[in-house]
N, C-alpha and C positions, 0 to 999 in steps of 0.2 A: 312529680308528682306535677299535670301542668295547673298556672292559674287559672280562676274561675275566668273567664269572659262577660264583657259587658261593653259596651255602647256607648261611645262617644259619635260623633256627629261635628263634621266641618264641614263648614262651604269652604268653596275653591270658588276663582271665577274661572270661566272658558279653556282657557289656556293653559290650566292646571289640570283640569280635571282632563282634556286630555292628550295630555304630557301624560298625570298616569295610567289611562285604558293603555297607551300603545305603548308603555313600560310594563303591564300585563303584559300585555299578547303577543310582545317582543322577547319577554325573559323568562316565560314559562308560569307568572304567578298566573295563582286562577281568580285574584281575584284582587279588588285594587287593595283590600284590608292588610290583605301579607304581603303585600305590594311597601303600605305603612308602615303594618308592625316592625319591616326587614328597615325599613330607612330608622324607624327607631334605635334598635336593638344597636344596628351600625351604630346611632350617635352614640350610647350610652358607653360604645367598646372603647369608641373614640375619644371620648371624655374621663371613660378610667386611663386610659394607655396615660393620657395627658394632664391628670395626676401627676403619675407616674412615674412622667420624666419628671415632672415638678418640682418632685421631693428631692429625686435622686440632686439634681442638679442642686438645689440647698444642702443634701445633704453634707457637702464637703469636699477635700479629697482625697482616690484611696491609693495605697499602695499602686502601682501596674502592675498589671495582669502578666502574664507570660506561660509557654503551653502548658507549661506541666499544670497551673489554672486552670486550666480549659483541661486539661483528660483529666485534672481530678474532679469536674464537675462529672464527664461523661459519664467517671467509671460507679459518680452517684447514681446519675439517670439508669445505666446501667444495673447496679441497683436494684432501686428500688423498682425497675419490674421486674424480677425475680418473683 
């Protein structure tokens, strides 16, 4: 289910408004709101990825992986989709 929409008003200098309008027209967005929502979603994903990378970097060393490790991952994925 989609989250209910709410309104947020933002002020932009004319140069940024023009840029947003160009992006909406050139990239096929229906409205500037769609474009801004997409930017926010991408930023959320970027932050989530960064957090995972930081977590992984802080988790310490693991044993090296080899071909059999990746094959076991492929098998798990195949079995999960059955």
